[in-house]
C-alpha positions in Angstrom: -20.5 -29.7 23.7 -18.0 -28.6 21.4 -15.1 -26.0 22.4 -15.1 -25.0 18.6 -17.2 -21.8 17.4 -20.2 -22.4 15.8 -18.7 -20.1 12.9 -15.7 -22.2 12.4 -17.2 -25.0 10.3 -17.3 -25.5 7.0 -17.3 -22.2 4.6 -16.8 -20.7 8.1 -13.4 -22.4 8.2 -12.3 -21.1 4.5 -13.5 -17.4 5.8 -11.5 -17.5 9.1 -8.6 -18.8 7.1 -8.6 -15.4 4.4 -9.2 -13.1 7.3 -6.0 -14.7 9.3 -3.8 -14.5 6.0 -4.8 -11.4 5.1 -4.3 -10.2 8.7 -0.9 -11.5 8.8 -0.4 -10.0 5.2 -1.6 -6.8 5.8 0.2 -6.2 9.1 3.7 -7.6 8.6 3.6 -5.3 5.4 2.6 -2.1 7.0 4.7 -3.0 10.0 7.8 -3.1 7.8 6.6 -0.1 5.6 6.5 1.7 8.9 9.4 1.0 10.0 11.7 1.4 6.9 10.1 4.2 4.9 7.0 5.9 6.9 8.1 9.0 5.6 7.2 8.5 2.1 3.4 7.8 2.8 2.5 8.0 6.2 -1.4 8.1 5.1 -1.4 5.0 3.1 0.9 3.0 5.7 -1.1 4.1 8.2 -4.0 2.7 6.8 -2.5 -0.4 5.8 -1.8 -0.9 9.3 -5.3 0.0 10.4 -6.5 -2.7 8.1 -4.3 -5.3 9.4 -5.7 -4.5 13.1 -9.2 -5.2 11.9 -8.6 -8.2 10.2 -7.1 -9.5 12.8 -9.8 -8.4 15.3 -12.4 -9.9 12.5 -10.4 -13.3 12.8 -10.4 -13.4 16.6 -14.3 -12.9 16.8 -14.9 -15.1 14.2 -13.3 -17.6 16.0 -14.9 -16.8 19.6 -17.6 -17.8 20.9 -21.1 -16.5 22.1 -22.8 -13.5 21.5 -20.1 -10.7 22.5 -17.8 -12.3 20.3 -20.7 -12.3 17.5 -20.9 -8.6 17.9 -17.5 -7.8 17.7 -17.5 -9.8 14.6 -20.1 -7.8 13.0 -18.0 -4.3 14.3 -14.6 -5.5 12.7 -16.5 -6.6 9.6 -18.6 -3.6 9.2 -15.6 -1.1 10.0 -13.7 -3.5 7.5 -16.4 -2.6 4.8 -16.6 1.1 5.0 -13.0 1.1 5.5 -12.8 -0.4 2.1 -15.4 1.3 0.5 -14.1 5.5 1.8 -10.0 4.4 0.8 -11.5 2.8 -2.2 -12.8 6.0 -3.4 -10.6 8.3 -1.7 -7.7 6.7 -3.8 -9.7 7.4 -6.9 -10.9 10.8 -6.1 -7.5 12.0 -4.4 -4.7 9.6 -5.9 -2.0 12.1 -4.5 -2.6 10.4 -0.9 -2.2 6.8 -2.3 0.9 7.4 -4.4 2.1 4.2 -2.5 -0.8 1.7 -2.1 -2.5 0.9 0.8 -4.1 -2.6 1.6 -7.6 -1.0 0.7 -6.9 1.7 -2.0 -8.8 1.6 -5.0 -10.8 -1.2 -3.2 -8.4 -3.7 -2.5 -6.4 -4.1 -6.1 -3.1 -5.0 -4.9 -4.6 -7.9 -3.2 -7.0 -9.2 -6.0 -10.1 -7.4 -4.8 -10.4 -9.5 -1.5 -10.9 -6.8 0.5 -13.6 -5.8 -0.8 -15.3 -9.1 -1.1 -14.5 -10.3 2.0 -16.6 -8.1 4.3 -19.5 -9.1 1.9 -19.2 -12.5 2.5 -18.2 -12.0 6.2 -21.5 -10.1 6.7 -23.4 -13.0 4.6 -21.7 -15.4 6.9 -22.5 -13.8 9.9 -26.0 -13.7 9.2 -26.2 -17.7 8.2 -24.7 -18.1 11.5 -27.1 -15.5 14.0 -29.6 -18.2 14.7 -26.4 -20.6 16.1 -25.6 -17.3 18.3 -29.4 -16.7 19.4 -29.9 -20.5 20.6 -26.7 -20.5 22.7 
């Protein structure tokens, strides 16, 4: 029996790789911003750190095996989708909060809308791999 997650094959590998890159980018950028200029935009930089943590959890959960990791992946990806939708909407309605952009502001425009598309693809992938979890 393989030790590799059934979600980490084929298209799943690409999805996980994108999550990993986004996790690294969002977390590193937000930590730098918090360390050097937190007083300029505490809400935006804190939300970016939250986004980075969510991407880290999603990456690890997508790599994990078993039902528990499957449900952690679902929770992380649904939280990610809710975050990008709420923050994206708030950035349009109250732009003063996001004078300095966050990862999820304007629906992830600074990251080529990947934060908006990625959770949708993640949910579709989790639905596709559900049978693998139920069979395990």
